[in-house]
PDB file of the backbone (N, CA, C, O) and the ligand in Angstrom, with CONECT records:
HET     ZN  A 101       1
ATOM      1  N   MET A   1      14.533  13.970  -3.742  1.00  0.00           N
ATOM      2  CA  MET A   1      13.086  14.024  -4.050  1.00  0.00           C
ATOM      3  C   MET A   1      12.767  13.056  -5.179  1.00  0.00           C
ATOM      4  O   MET A   1      13.377  13.104  -6.248  1.00  0.00           O
ATOM      5  N   ALA A   2      11.831  12.202  -4.935  1.00  0.00           N
ATOM      6  CA  ALA A   2      11.364  11.293  -5.988  1.00  0.00           C
ATOM      7  C   ALA A   2      10.483  12.071  -6.967  1.00  0.00           C
ATOM      8  O   ALA A   2       9.683  12.919  -6.572  1.00  0.00           O
ATOM      9  N   VAL A   3      10.654  11.759  -8.247  1.00  0.00           N
ATOM     10  CA  VAL A   3       9.912  12.479  -9.271  1.00  0.00           C
ATOM     11  C   VAL A   3       9.043  11.501 -10.055  1.00  0.00           C
ATOM     12  O   VAL A   3       9.445  10.372 -10.336  1.00  0.00           O
ATOM     13  N   VAL A   4       7.850  11.960 -10.400  1.00  0.00           N
ATOM     14  CA  VAL A   4       6.929  11.124 -11.169  1.00  0.00           C
ATOM     15  C   VAL A   4       6.456  11.898 -12.405  1.00  0.00           C
ATOM     16  O   VAL A   4       6.193  13.099 -12.342  1.00  0.00           O
ATOM     17  N   GLN A   5       6.356  11.190 -13.515  1.00  0.00           N
ATOM     18  CA  GLN A   5       5.795  11.810 -14.722  1.00  0.00           C
ATOM     19  C   GLN A   5       4.273  11.769 -14.579  1.00  0.00           C
ATOM     20  O   GLN A   5       3.663  10.702 -14.640  1.00  0.00           O
ATOM     21  N   CYS A   6       3.678  12.929 -14.391  1.00  0.00           N
ATOM     22  CA  CYS A   6       2.271  12.996 -14.018  1.00  0.00           C
ATOM     23  C   CYS A   6       1.354  13.015 -15.243  1.00  0.00           C
ATOM     24  O   CYS A   6       1.550  13.810 -16.162  1.00  0.00           O
ATOM     25  N   VAL A   7       0.358  12.138 -15.246  1.00  0.00           N
ATOM     26  CA  VAL A   7      -0.573  12.078 -16.372  1.00  0.00           C
ATOM     27  C   VAL A   7      -1.633  13.175 -16.282  1.00  0.00           C
ATOM     28  O   VAL A   7      -2.286  13.498 -17.275  1.00  0.00           O
ATOM     29  N   LYS A   8      -1.798  13.740 -15.099  1.00  0.00           N
ATOM     30  CA  LYS A   8      -2.813  14.775 -14.914  1.00  0.00           C
ATOM     31  C   LYS A   8      -2.345  16.128 -15.473  1.00  0.00           C
ATOM     32  O   LYS A   8      -3.032  16.736 -16.294  1.00  0.00           O
ATOM     33  N   CYS A   9      -1.176  16.590 -15.025  1.00  0.00           N
ATOM     34  CA  CYS A   9      -0.696  17.906 -15.459  1.00  0.00           C
ATOM     35  C   CYS A   9       0.345  17.804 -16.566  1.00  0.00           C
ATOM     36  O   CYS A   9       0.702  18.814 -17.174  1.00  0.00           O
ATOM     37  N   GLY A  10       0.840  16.587 -16.837  1.00  0.00           N
ATOM     38  CA  GLY A  10       1.790  16.411 -17.925  1.00  0.00           C
ATOM     39  C   GLY A  10       3.218  16.781 -17.577  1.00  0.00           C
ATOM     40  O   GLY A  10       4.093  16.747 -18.442  1.00  0.00           O
ATOM     41  N   ASN A  11       3.463  17.127 -16.345  1.00  0.00           N
ATOM     42  CA  ASN A  11       4.803  17.518 -15.922  1.00  0.00           C
ATOM     43  C   ASN A  11       5.459  16.437 -15.075  1.00  0.00           C
ATOM     44  O   ASN A  11       4.795  15.559 -14.524  1.00  0.00           O
ATOM     45  N   ALA A  12       6.772  16.526 -14.987  1.00  0.00           N
ATOM     46  CA  ALA A  12       7.486  15.692 -14.023  1.00  0.00           C
ATOM     47  C   ALA A  12       7.423  16.423 -12.694  1.00  0.00           C
ATOM     48  O   ALA A  12       8.026  17.482 -12.521  1.00  0.00           O
ATOM     49  N   GLY A  13       6.687  15.846 -11.763  1.00  0.00           N
ATOM     50  CA  GLY A  13       6.469  16.530 -10.493  1.00  0.00           C
ATOM     51  C   GLY A  13       6.903  15.685  -9.312  1.00  0.00           C
ATOM     52  O   GLY A  13       7.305  14.531  -9.463  1.00  0.00           O
ATOM     53  N   GLU A  14       6.814  16.272  -8.155  1.00  0.00           N
ATOM     54  CA  GLU A  14       7.185  15.572  -6.936  1.00  0.00           C
ATOM     55  C   GLU A  14       6.253  14.382  -6.699  1.00  0.00           C
ATOM     56  O   GLU A  14       5.033  14.498  -6.807  1.00  0.00           O
ATOM     57  N   ALA A  15       6.846  13.258  -6.380  1.00  0.00           N
ATOM     58  CA  ALA A  15       6.053  12.050  -6.145  1.00  0.00           C
ATOM     59  C   ALA A  15       5.308  12.136  -4.815  1.00  0.00           C
ATOM     60  O   ALA A  15       5.732  12.833  -3.893  1.00  0.00           O
ATOM     61  N   ILE A  16       4.201  11.420  -4.735  1.00  0.00           N
ATOM     62  CA  ILE A  16       3.425  11.348  -3.491  1.00  0.00           C
ATOM     63  C   ILE A  16       4.133  10.393  -2.539  1.00  0.00           C
ATOM     64  O   ILE A  16       4.452   9.263  -2.908  1.00  0.00           O
ATOM     65  N   THR A  17       4.374  10.846  -1.328  1.00  0.00           N
ATOM     66  CA  THR A  17       5.052   9.983  -0.357  1.00  0.00           C
ATOM     67  C   THR A  17       4.116   9.541   0.767  1.00  0.00           C
ATOM     68  O   THR A  17       4.392   8.564   1.464  1.00  0.00           O
ATOM     69  N   ASP A  18       3.012  10.263   0.938  1.00  0.00           N
ATOM     70  CA  ASP A  18       2.064   9.904   1.991  1.00  0.00           C
ATOM     71  C   ASP A  18       1.324   8.616   1.638  1.00  0.00           C
ATOM     72  O   ASP A  18       1.197   8.265   0.465  1.00  0.00           O
ATOM     73  N   THR A  19       0.846   7.928   2.647  1.00  0.00           N
ATOM     74  CA  THR A  19      -0.023   6.786   2.418  1.00  0.00           C
ATOM     75  C   THR A  19      -1.427   7.304   2.091  1.00  0.00           C
ATOM     76  O   THR A  19      -1.959   8.162   2.794  1.00  0.00           O
ATOM     77  N   LEU A  20      -2.012   6.779   1.029  1.00  0.00           N
ATOM     78  CA  LEU A  20      -3.300   7.314   0.549  1.00  0.00           C
ATOM     79  C   LEU A  20      -4.494   6.441   0.931  1.00  0.00           C
ATOM     80  O   LEU A  20      -5.645   6.853   0.789  1.00  0.00           O
ATOM     81  N   PHE A  21      -4.214   5.253   1.408  1.00  0.00           N
ATOM     82  CA  PHE A  21      -5.280   4.316   1.800  1.00  0.00           C
ATOM     83  C   PHE A  21      -6.246   4.035   0.643  1.00  0.00           C
ATOM     84  O   PHE A  21      -7.466   4.072   0.802  1.00  0.00           O
ATOM     85  N   LEU A  22      -5.664   3.757  -0.515  1.00  0.00           N
ATOM     86  CA  LEU A  22      -6.475   3.515  -1.707  1.00  0.00           C
ATOM     87  C   LEU A  22      -6.535   2.033  -2.085  1.00  0.00           C
ATOM     88  O   LEU A  22      -7.122   1.672  -3.105  1.00  0.00           O
ATOM     89  N   GLY A  23      -5.933   1.186  -1.269  1.00  0.00           N
ATOM     90  CA  GLY A  23      -5.965  -0.237  -1.593  1.00  0.00           C
ATOM     91  C   GLY A  23      -5.210  -0.517  -2.881  1.00  0.00           C
ATOM     92  O   GLY A  23      -4.065  -0.093  -3.042  1.00  0.00           O
ATOM     93  N   ARG A  24      -5.849  -1.230  -3.794  1.00  0.00           N
ATOM     94  CA  ARG A  24      -5.147  -1.639  -5.010  1.00  0.00           C
ATOM     95  C   ARG A  24      -4.887  -0.473  -5.964  1.00  0.00           C
ATOM     96  O   ARG A  24      -4.096  -0.607  -6.898  1.00  0.00           O
ATOM     97  N   LEU A  25      -5.545   0.671  -5.739  1.00  0.00           N
ATOM     98  CA  LEU A  25      -5.312   1.828  -6.600  1.00  0.00           C
ATOM     99  C   LEU A  25      -4.079   2.629  -6.175  1.00  0.00           C
ATOM    100  O   LEU A  25      -3.570   3.458  -6.929  1.00  0.00           O
ATOM    101  N   GLU A  26      -3.625   2.370  -4.985  1.00  0.00           N
ATOM    102  CA  GLU A  26      -2.545   3.163  -4.400  1.00  0.00           C
ATOM    103  C   GLU A  26      -1.297   3.227  -5.295  1.00  0.00           C
ATOM    104  O   GLU A  26      -0.782   4.309  -5.574  1.00  0.00           O
ATOM    105  N   ALA A  27      -0.823   2.064  -5.738  1.00  0.00           N
ATOM    106  CA  ALA A  27       0.399   2.016  -6.550  1.00  0.00           C
ATOM    107  C   ALA A  27       0.194   2.737  -7.889  1.00  0.00           C
ATOM    108  O   ALA A  27       1.081   3.438  -8.376  1.00  0.00           O
ATOM    109  N   GLU A  28      -0.983   2.549  -8.464  1.00  0.00           N
ATOM    110  CA  GLU A  28      -1.274   3.173  -9.753  1.00  0.00           C
ATOM    111  C   GLU A  28      -1.274   4.690  -9.639  1.00  0.00           C
ATOM    112  O   GLU A  28      -0.702   5.382 -10.481  1.00  0.00           O
ATOM    113  N   VAL A  29      -1.906   5.199  -8.610  1.00  0.00           N
ATOM    114  CA  VAL A  29      -1.949   6.651  -8.406  1.00  0.00           C
ATOM    115  C   VAL A  29      -0.541   7.197  -8.181  1.00  0.00           C
ATOM    116  O   VAL A  29      -0.148   8.194  -8.787  1.00  0.00           O
ATOM    117  N   LYS A  30       0.200   6.544  -7.318  1.00  0.00           N
ATOM    118  CA  LYS A  30       1.543   7.039  -6.988  1.00  0.00           C
ATOM    119  C   LYS A  30       2.499   6.979  -8.174  1.00  0.00           C
ATOM    120  O   LYS A  30       3.427   7.783  -8.266  1.00  0.00           O
ATOM    121  N   ALA A  31       2.278   6.034  -9.077  1.00  0.00           N
ATOM    122  CA  ALA A  31       3.157   5.886 -10.238  1.00  0.00           C
ATOM    123  C   ALA A  31       2.836   6.892 -11.334  1.00  0.00           C
ATOM    124  O   ALA A  31       3.654   7.127 -12.223  1.00  0.00           O
ATOM    125  N   ASN A  32       1.644   7.488 -11.275  1.00  0.00           N
ATOM    126  CA  ASN A  32       1.185   8.318 -12.393  1.00  0.00           C
ATOM    127  C   ASN A  32       0.789   9.739 -12.039  1.00  0.00           C
ATOM    128  O   ASN A  32       0.526  10.542 -12.934  1.00  0.00           O
ATOM    129  N   VAL A  33       0.741  10.064 -10.780  1.00  0.00           N
ATOM    130  CA  VAL A  33       0.209  11.370 -10.367  1.00  0.00           C
ATOM    131  C   VAL A  33       1.194  12.069  -9.428  1.00  0.00           C
ATOM    132  O   VAL A  33       1.758  11.445  -8.529  1.00  0.00           O
ATOM    133  N   CYS A  34       1.393  13.368  -9.646  1.00  0.00           N
ATOM    134  CA  CYS A  34       2.304  14.122  -8.780  1.00  0.00           C
ATOM    135  C   CYS A  34       1.570  14.605  -7.527  1.00  0.00           C
ATOM    136  O   CYS A  34       0.342  14.585  -7.448  1.00  0.00           O
ATOM    137  N   LYS A  35       2.364  15.033  -6.566  1.00  0.00           N
ATOM    138  CA  LYS A  35       1.830  15.453  -5.284  1.00  0.00           C
ATOM    139  C   LYS A  35       0.851  16.620  -5.422  1.00  0.00           C
ATOM    140  O   LYS A  35      -0.196  16.658  -4.775  1.00  0.00           O
ATOM    141  N   LYS A  36       1.223  17.571  -6.285  1.00  0.00           N
ATOM    142  CA  LYS A  36       0.405  18.768  -6.470  1.00  0.00           C
ATOM    143  C   LYS A  36      -0.995  18.393  -6.990  1.00  0.00           C
ATOM    144  O   LYS A  36      -2.002  18.910  -6.505  1.00  0.00           O
ATOM    145  N   CYS A  37      -1.045  17.500  -7.970  1.00  0.00           N
ATOM    146  CA  CYS A  37      -2.342  17.102  -8.531  1.00  0.00           C
ATOM    147  C   CYS A  37      -3.146  16.288  -7.527  1.00  0.00           C
ATOM    148  O   CYS A  37      -4.374  16.367  -7.502  1.00  0.00           O
ATOM    149  N   TRP A  38      -2.464  15.511  -6.706  1.00  0.00           N
ATOM    150  CA  TRP A  38      -3.175  14.770  -5.663  1.00  0.00           C
ATOM    151  C   TRP A  38      -3.834  15.732  -4.686  1.00  0.00           C
ATOM    152  O   TRP A  38      -4.960  15.506  -4.243  1.00  0.00           O
ATOM    153  N   LYS A  39      -3.120  16.815  -4.350  1.00  0.00           N
ATOM    154  CA  LYS A  39      -3.685  17.821  -3.446  1.00  0.00           C
ATOM    155  C   LYS A  39      -4.929  18.455  -4.076  1.00  0.00           C
ATOM    156  O   LYS A  39      -5.910  18.739  -3.388  1.00  0.00           O
ATOM    157  N   GLU A  40      -4.874  18.669  -5.384  1.00  0.00           N
ATOM    158  CA  GLU A  40      -6.045  19.210  -6.090  1.00  0.00           C
ATOM    159  C   GLU A  40      -7.219  18.256  -5.988  1.00  0.00           C
ATOM    160  O   GLU A  40      -8.361  18.665  -5.777  1.00  0.00           O
ATOM    161  N   TRP A  41      -6.909  16.964  -6.143  1.00  0.00           N
ATOM    162  CA  TRP A  41      -7.997  15.981  -6.033  1.00  0.00           C
ATOM    163  C   TRP A  41      -8.591  15.960  -4.621  1.00  0.00           C
ATOM    164  O   TRP A  41      -9.801  15.806  -4.450  1.00  0.00           O
ATOM    165  N   GLU A  42      -7.730  16.116  -3.620  1.00  0.00           N
ATOM    166  CA  GLU A  42      -8.248  16.099  -2.243  1.00  0.00           C
ATOM    167  C   GLU A  42      -9.269  17.212  -2.034  1.00  0.00           C
ATOM    168  O   GLU A  42     -10.271  17.016  -1.346  1.00  0.00           O
ATOM    169  N   ALA A  43      -9.021  18.376  -2.623  1.00  0.00           N
ATOM    170  CA  ALA A  43      -9.974  19.481  -2.543  1.00  0.00           C
ATOM    171  C   ALA A  43     -11.221  19.166  -3.379  1.00  0.00           C
ATOM    172  O   ALA A  43     -12.350  19.458  -2.984  1.00  0.00           O
ATOM    173  N   MET A  44     -10.977  18.564  -4.544  1.00  0.00           N
ATOM    174  CA  MET A  44     -12.063  18.215  -5.454  1.00  0.00           C
ATOM    175  C   MET A  44     -12.976  17.146  -4.846  1.00  0.00           C
ATOM    176  O   MET A  44     -14.193  17.173  -5.028  1.00  0.00           O
ATOM    177  N   ARG A  45     -12.369  16.212  -4.127  1.00  0.00           N
ATOM    178  CA  ARG A  45     -13.121  15.102  -3.548  1.00  0.00           C
ATOM    179  C   ARG A  45     -14.221  15.614  -2.612  1.00  0.00           C
ATOM    180  O   ARG A  45     -15.326  15.073  -2.578  1.00  0.00           O
ATOM    181  N   VAL A  46     -13.898  16.664  -1.855  1.00  0.00           N
ATOM    182  CA  VAL A  46     -14.893  17.249  -0.952  1.00  0.00           C
ATOM    183  C   VAL A  46     -16.091  17.759  -1.760  1.00  0.00           C
ATOM    184  O   VAL A  46     -17.248  17.567  -1.386  1.00  0.00           O
ATOM    185  N   MET A  47     -15.772  18.415  -2.881  1.00  0.00           N
ATOM    186  CA  MET A  47     -16.851  18.931  -3.732  1.00  0.00           C
ATOM    187  C   MET A  47     -17.674  17.817  -4.355  1.00  0.00           C
ATOM    188  O   MET A  47     -18.899  17.899  -4.438  1.00  0.00           O
ATOM    189  N   VAL A  48     -16.975  16.770  -4.794  1.00  0.00           N
ATOM    190  CA  VAL A  48     -17.663  15.630  -5.416  1.00  0.00           C
ATOM    191  C   VAL A  48     -18.646  15.006  -4.423  1.00  0.00           C
ATOM    192  O   VAL A  48     -19.794  14.718  -4.763  1.00  0.00           O
ATOM    193  N   ILE A  49     -18.181  14.807  -3.209  1.00  0.00           N
ATOM    194  CA  ILE A  49     -19.016  14.184  -2.173  1.00  0.00           C
ATOM    195  C   ILE A  49     -20.244  15.051  -1.875  1.00  0.00           C
ATOM    196  O   ILE A  49     -21.347  14.535  -1.691  1.00  0.00           O
ATOM    197  N   ASN A  50     -20.043  16.361  -1.829  1.00  0.00           N
ATOM    198  CA  ASN A  50     -21.164  17.277  -1.589  1.00  0.00           C
ATOM    199  C   ASN A  50     -22.121  17.324  -2.777  1.00  0.00           C
ATOM    200  O   ASN A  50     -23.340  17.253  -2.623  1.00  0.00           O
ATOM    201  N   GLU A  51     -21.533  17.444  -3.960  1.00  0.00           N
ATOM    202  CA  GLU A  51     -22.318  17.594  -5.182  1.00  0.00           C
ATOM    203  C   GLU A  51     -23.240  16.393  -5.418  1.00  0.00           C
ATOM    204  O   GLU A  51     -24.411  16.553  -5.763  1.00  0.00           O
ATOM    205  N   TYR A  52     -22.693  15.196  -5.228  1.00  0.00           N
ATOM    206  CA  TYR A  52     -23.465  13.987  -5.493  1.00  0.00           C
ATOM    207  C   TYR A  52     -24.103  13.435  -4.219  1.00  0.00           C
ATOM    208  O   TYR A  52     -24.746  12.385  -4.234  1.00  0.00           O
ATOM    209  N   GLN A  53     -23.911  14.168  -3.111  1.00  0.00           N
ATOM    210  CA  GLN A  53     -24.437  13.731  -1.815  1.00  0.00           C
ATOM    211  C   GLN A  53     -24.095  12.273  -1.561  1.00  0.00           C
ATOM    212  O   GLN A  53     -24.953  11.448  -1.251  1.00  0.00           O
ATOM    213  N   ILE A  54     -22.805  11.990  -1.704  1.00  0.00           N
ATOM    214  CA  ILE A  54     -22.307  10.621  -1.595  1.00  0.00           C
ATOM    215  C   ILE A  54     -22.225  10.188  -0.136  1.00  0.00           C
ATOM    216  O   ILE A  54     -21.704  10.897   0.724  1.00  0.00           O
ATOM    217  N   ASN A  55     -22.757   9.006   0.103  1.00  0.00           N
ATOM    218  CA  ASN A  55     -22.635   8.391   1.423  1.00  0.00           C
ATOM    219  C   ASN A  55     -21.460   7.425   1.399  1.00  0.00           C
ATOM    220  O   ASN A  55     -21.531   6.358   0.789  1.00  0.00           O
ATOM    221  N   LEU A  56     -20.364   7.814   2.078  1.00  0.00           N
ATOM    222  CA  LEU A  56     -19.159   6.977   2.058  1.00  0.00           C
ATOM    223  C   LEU A  56     -19.324   5.721   2.891  1.00  0.00           C
ATOM    224  O   LEU A  56     -18.453   4.851   2.879  1.00  0.00           O
ATOM    225  N   GLY A  57     -20.408   5.618   3.601  1.00  0.00           N
ATOM    226  CA  GLY A  57     -20.703   4.405   4.348  1.00  0.00           C
ATOM    227  C   GLY A  57     -21.231   3.306   3.443  1.00  0.00           C
ATOM    228  O   GLY A  57     -21.365   2.155   3.859  1.00  0.00           O
ATOM    229  N   GLU A  58     -21.534   3.673   2.190  1.00  0.00           N
ATOM    230  CA  GLU A  58     -22.056   2.689   1.239  1.00  0.00           C
ATOM    231  C   GLU A  58     -21.019   2.362   0.184  1.00  0.00           C
ATOM    232  O   GLU A  58     -20.277   3.234  -0.267  1.00  0.00           O
ATOM    233  N   GLU A  59     -20.976   1.102  -0.202  1.00  0.00           N
ATOM    234  CA  GLU A  59     -20.029   0.644  -1.214  1.00  0.00           C
ATOM    235  C   GLU A  59     -20.215   1.425  -2.518  1.00  0.00           C
ATOM    236  O   GLU A  59     -19.235   1.802  -3.161  1.00  0.00           O
ATOM    237  N   SER A  60     -21.463   1.667  -2.908  1.00  0.00           N
ATOM    238  CA  SER A  60     -21.717   2.379  -4.161  1.00  0.00           C
ATOM    239  C   SER A  60     -21.180   3.811  -4.108  1.00  0.00           C
ATOM    240  O   SER A  60     -20.718   4.357  -5.110  1.00  0.00           O
ATOM    241  N   GLY A  61     -21.252   4.399  -2.922  1.00  0.00           N
ATOM    242  CA  GLY A  61     -20.724   5.755  -2.754  1.00  0.00           C
ATOM    243  C   GLY A  61     -19.220   5.791  -2.900  1.00  0.00           C
ATOM    244  O   GLY A  61     -18.664   6.681  -3.543  1.00  0.00           O
ATOM    245  N   ARG A  62     -18.570   4.816  -2.297  1.00  0.00           N
ATOM    246  CA  ARG A  62     -17.108   4.763  -2.390  1.00  0.00           C
ATOM    247  C   ARG A  62     -16.667   4.483  -3.821  1.00  0.00           C
ATOM    248  O   ARG A  62     -15.658   5.019  -4.280  1.00  0.00           O
ATOM    249  N   GLU A  63     -17.419   3.647  -4.522  1.00  0.00           N
ATOM    250  CA  GLU A  63     -17.101   3.348  -5.915  1.00  0.00           C
ATOM    251  C   GLU A  63     -17.208   4.599  -6.786  1.00  0.00           C
ATOM    252  O   GLU A  63     -16.376   4.827  -7.664  1.00  0.00           O
ATOM    253  N   LEU A  64     -18.230   5.398  -6.537  1.00  0.00           N
ATOM    254  CA  LEU A  64     -18.421   6.613  -7.318  1.00  0.00           C
ATOM    255  C   LEU A  64     -17.270   7.596  -7.090  1.00  0.00           C
ATOM    256  O   LEU A  64     -16.793   8.234  -8.029  1.00  0.00           O
ATOM    257  N   VAL A  65     -16.838   7.708  -5.853  1.00  0.00           N
ATOM    258  CA  VAL A  65     -15.697   8.581  -5.558  1.00  0.00           C
ATOM    259  C   VAL A  65     -14.449   8.092  -6.284  1.00  0.00           C
ATOM    260  O   VAL A  65     -13.680   8.891  -6.818  1.00  0.00           O
ATOM    261  N   LYS A  66     -14.254   6.777  -6.302  1.00  0.00           N
ATOM    262  CA  LYS A  66     -13.096   6.204  -7.004  1.00  0.00           C
ATOM    263  C   LYS A  66     -13.159   6.508  -8.500  1.00  0.00           C
ATOM    264  O   LYS A  66     -12.148   6.841  -9.120  1.00  0.00           O
ATOM    265  N   LYS A  67     -14.351   6.390  -9.066  1.00  0.00           N
ATOM    266  CA  LYS A  67     -14.500   6.682 -10.490  1.00  0.00           C
ATOM    267  C   LYS A  67     -14.192   8.135 -10.783  1.00  0.00           C
ATOM    268  O   LYS A  67     -13.500   8.460 -11.748  1.00  0.00           O
ATOM    269  N   GLN A  68     -14.721   9.009  -9.930  1.00  0.00           N
ATOM    270  CA  GLN A  68     -14.459  10.438 -10.094  1.00  0.00           C
ATOM    271  C   GLN A  68     -12.971  10.724  -9.961  1.00  0.00           C
ATOM    272  O   GLN A  68     -12.418  11.552 -10.684  1.00  0.00           O
ATOM    273  N   MET A  69     -12.336  10.034  -9.037  1.00  0.00           N
ATOM    274  CA  MET A  69     -10.906  10.221  -8.836  1.00  0.00           C
ATOM    275  C   MET A  69     -10.121   9.815 -10.083  1.00  0.00           C
ATOM    276  O   MET A  69      -9.236  10.544 -10.532  1.00  0.00           O
ATOM    277  N   ARG A  70     -10.448   8.661 -10.633  1.00  0.00           N
ATOM    278  CA  ARG A  70      -9.742   8.188 -11.834  1.00  0.00           C
ATOM    279  C   ARG A  70      -9.962   9.149 -12.983  1.00  0.00           C
ATOM    280  O   ARG A  70      -9.052   9.410 -13.771  1.00  0.00           O
ATOM    281  N   SER A  71     -11.157   9.666 -13.075  1.00  0.00           N
ATOM    282  CA  SER A  71     -11.465  10.619 -14.140  1.00  0.00           C
ATOM    283  C   SER A  71     -10.687  11.912 -13.949  1.00  0.00           C
ATOM    284  O   SER A  71     -10.075  12.420 -14.888  1.00  0.00           O
ATOM    285  N   PHE A  72     -10.711  12.438 -12.736  1.00  0.00           N
ATOM    286  CA  PHE A  72     -10.027  13.697 -12.434  1.00  0.00           C
ATOM    287  C   PHE A  72      -8.526  13.572 -12.664  1.00  0.00           C
ATOM    288  O   PHE A  72      -7.896  14.488 -13.192  1.00  0.00           O
ATOM    289  N   LEU A  73      -7.964  12.452 -12.271  1.00  0.00           N
ATOM    290  CA  LEU A  73      -6.512  12.256 -12.378  1.00  0.00           C
ATOM    291  C   LEU A  73      -6.106  11.658 -13.727  1.00  0.00           C
ATOM    292  O   LEU A  73      -4.933  11.354 -13.946  1.00  0.00           O
ATOM    293  N   LYS A  74      -7.059  11.495 -14.611  1.00  0.00           N
ATOM    294  CA  LYS A  74      -6.823  10.966 -15.962  1.00  0.00           C
ATOM    295  C   LYS A  74      -6.201   9.568 -15.931  1.00  0.00           C
ATOM    296  O   LYS A  74      -5.241   9.272 -16.642  1.00  0.00           O
ATOM    297  N   LEU A  75      -6.776   8.737 -15.094  1.00  0.00           N
ATOM    298  CA  LEU A  75      -6.292   7.364 -14.971  1.00  0.00           C
ATOM    299  C   LEU A  75      -7.194   6.393 -15.725  1.00  0.00           C
ATOM    300  O   LEU A  75      -7.469   5.291 -15.249  1.00  0.00           O
ATOM    301  N   GLY A  76      -7.644   6.802 -16.885  1.00  0.00           N
ATOM    302  CA  GLY A  76      -8.357   5.864 -17.747  1.00  0.00           C
ATOM    303  C   GLY A  76      -9.870   5.991 -17.724  1.00  0.00           C
ATOM    304  O   GLY A  76     -10.538   5.696 -18.715  1.00  0.00           O
ATOM    305  N   GLU A  77     -10.405   6.426 -16.602  1.00  0.00           N
ATOM    306  CA  GLU A  77     -11.855   6.559 -16.481  1.00  0.00           C
ATOM    307  C   GLU A  77     -12.273   7.923 -17.036  1.00  0.00           C
ATOM    308  O   GLU A  77     -11.592   8.921 -16.800  1.00  0.00           O
ATOM    309  N   THR A  78     -13.369   7.972 -17.757  1.00  0.00           N
ATOM    310  CA  THR A  78     -13.866   9.283 -18.169  1.00  0.00           C
ATOM    311  C   THR A  78     -15.304   9.439 -17.696  1.00  0.00           C
ATOM    312  O   THR A  78     -16.138   8.552 -17.876  1.00  0.00           O
ATOM    313  N   MET A  79     -15.566  10.565 -17.101  1.00  0.00           N
ATOM    314  CA  MET A  79     -16.909  10.875 -16.620  1.00  0.00           C
ATOM    315  C   MET A  79     -17.185  12.323 -16.945  1.00  0.00           C
ATOM    316  O   MET A  79     -16.262  13.114 -17.137  1.00  0.00           O
ATOM    317  N   ASP A  80     -18.424  12.659 -17.005  1.00  0.00           N
ATOM    318  CA  ASP A  80     -18.772  14.054 -17.229  1.00  0.00           C
ATOM    319  C   ASP A  80     -18.618  14.817 -15.915  1.00  0.00           C
ATOM    320  O   ASP A  80     -19.448  14.712 -15.012  1.00  0.00           O
ATOM    321  N   THR A  81     -17.548  15.578 -15.835  1.00  0.00           N
ATOM    322  CA  THR A  81     -17.322  16.353 -14.613  1.00  0.00           C
ATOM    323  C   THR A  81     -17.443  17.843 -14.892  1.00  0.00           C
ATOM    324  O   THR A  81     -17.020  18.668 -14.082  1.00  0.00           O
ATOM    325  N   SER A  82     -18.021  18.190 -16.041  1.00  0.00           N
ATOM    326  CA  SER A  82     -18.083  19.600 -16.426  1.00  0.00           C
ATOM    327  C   SER A  82     -18.826  20.443 -15.389  1.00  0.00           C
ATOM    328  O   SER A  82     -18.472  21.593 -15.130  1.00  0.00           O
ATOM    329  N   LYS A  83     -19.851  19.847 -14.809  1.00  0.00           N
ATOM    330  CA  LYS A  83     -20.620  20.561 -13.795  1.00  0.00           C
ATOM    331  C   LYS A  83     -19.731  20.943 -12.606  1.00  0.00           C
ATOM    332  O   LYS A  83     -19.820  22.041 -12.057  1.00  0.00           O
ATOM    333  N   LEU A  84     -18.864  19.980 -12.231  1.00  0.00           N
ATOM    334  CA  LEU A  84     -17.961  20.233 -11.122  1.00  0.00           C
ATOM    335  C   LEU A  84     -16.840  21.183 -11.516  1.00  0.00           C
ATOM    336  O   LEU A  84     -16.461  22.060 -10.740  1.00  0.00           O
ATOM    337  N   GLN A  85     -16.312  21.008 -12.717  1.00  0.00           N
ATOM    338  CA  GLN A  85     -15.193  21.855 -13.152  1.00  0.00           C
ATOM    339  C   GLN A  85     -15.597  23.324 -13.146  1.00  0.00           C
ATOM    340  O   GLN A  85     -14.783  24.196 -12.840  1.00  0.00           O
ATOM    341  N   GLN A  86     -16.857  23.595 -13.486  1.00  0.00           N
ATOM    342  CA  GLN A  86     -17.334  24.979 -13.531  1.00  0.00           C
ATOM    343  C   GLN A  86     -17.232  25.668 -12.184  1.00  0.00           C
ATOM    344  O   GLN A  86     -16.874  26.843 -12.099  1.00  0.00           O
ATOM    345  N   SER A  87     -17.549  24.931 -11.137  1.00  0.00           N
ATOM    346  CA  SER A  87     -17.568  25.558  -9.830  1.00  0.00           C
ATOM    347  C   SER A  87     -16.290  25.291  -9.046  1.00  0.00           C
ATOM    348  O   SER A  87     -16.153  25.696  -7.891  1.00  0.00           O
ATOM    349  N   TYR A  88     -15.345  24.591  -9.708  1.00  0.00           N
ATOM    350  CA  TYR A  88     -14.112  24.244  -9.018  1.00  0.00           C
ATOM    351  C   TYR A  88     -13.195  25.456  -8.872  1.00  0.00           C
ATOM    352  O   TYR A  88     -12.954  26.182  -9.836  1.00  0.00           O
ATOM    353  N   ARG A  89     -12.696  25.664  -7.681  1.00  0.00           N
ATOM    354  CA  ARG A  89     -11.683  26.698  -7.441  1.00  0.00           C
ATOM    355  C   ARG A  89     -10.461  26.033  -6.825  1.00  0.00           C
ATOM    356  O   ARG A  89     -10.566  25.328  -5.821  1.00  0.00           O
ATOM    357  N   PRO A  90      -9.293  26.263  -7.439  1.00  0.00           N
ATOM    358  CA  PRO A  90      -8.091  25.624  -6.885  1.00  0.00           C
ATOM    359  C   PRO A  90      -7.830  26.070  -5.452  1.00  0.00           C
ATOM    360  O   PRO A  90      -8.161  27.196  -5.080  1.00  0.00           O
ATOM    361  N   PRO A  91      -7.242  25.196  -4.652  1.00  0.00           N
ATOM    362  CA  PRO A  91      -6.923  25.601  -3.272  1.00  0.00           C
ATOM    363  C   PRO A  91      -5.904  26.725  -3.249  1.00  0.00           C
ATOM    364  O   PRO A  91      -5.015  26.791  -4.098  1.00  0.00           O
ATOM    365  N   GLN A  92      -6.041  27.591  -2.287  1.00  0.00           N
ATOM    366  CA  GLN A  92      -5.113  28.745  -2.197  1.00  0.00           C
ATOM    367  C   GLN A  92      -3.783  28.323  -1.601  1.00  0.00           C
ATOM    368  O   GLN A  92      -2.884  29.150  -1.449  1.00  0.00           O
TER     369      GLN A  92
HETATM  370 ZN    ZN A 101       0.548  16.589 -11.759  1.00  0.00          ZN2+
END
């Protein structure tokens, strides 16, 4: 099992092995985020898209999701996600 030192949870966790289709962000995410935290983001992403009524067919929508992702995974971007964190429930 490949292990990654995760910046999100602070633990050494299982590395992501799936292809994420993130383009140039792919390597950065895989080098810094564990599988468990990525799964959390996948659940969070659905909420983000609903909350902001993001249209993924638009470049601006995809950019906003990327920003939210970097913020959630603590990859340098900071955004106010308190509104989302309040209603966030971890996946079962
Ligand atoms: Zn993690």
